[in-house]
Steps between C-alpha positions, in 0.01 A plus 500: 500500500281526805556272798208347688492637853345359813448647844648349815364594843770503768382506862759666726582511869652850474471765231863610528611249239257609227786674320686171466206353306575731205771269371244218449254703292292816486345589834147599404331550837589488870236473772629644825201391703491134388878480436512359151653603169396422142783431255477457125752271332528271196281190505792272417689616813213470751613170655860613545405837643244358744759244622760772552254730677373231736855447633518848652424540871280804448264319259200317648371345177499547123188460287485517119207679339260292292368794301679408172320165505149639558255584226466879488274534195136473600186476294203709598211324669246658267661346193517160666135516609395606149690207348336253740152634416568462128614143549183417696281652228680305225467174692125546549436576132 
């Protein structure tokens, strides 16, 4: 069975403690210039993990990703425009 995963962005004061973030989830990306790390963890544990992470002195803030809640399947504009034209033609007839 596959677990639903969600990203958590952790803003850090220092990058030395990035290794300690591994116990909270998979470290996907670390930005050295902007000093943040992206973790992936189970959706059901997001609240607990963000509360634990925010207690550390080296963490500035913790932000969950909203990507799982966004619509990622898009319709093409051409199809939508074609459908609207057909509706207008049917209404006028």
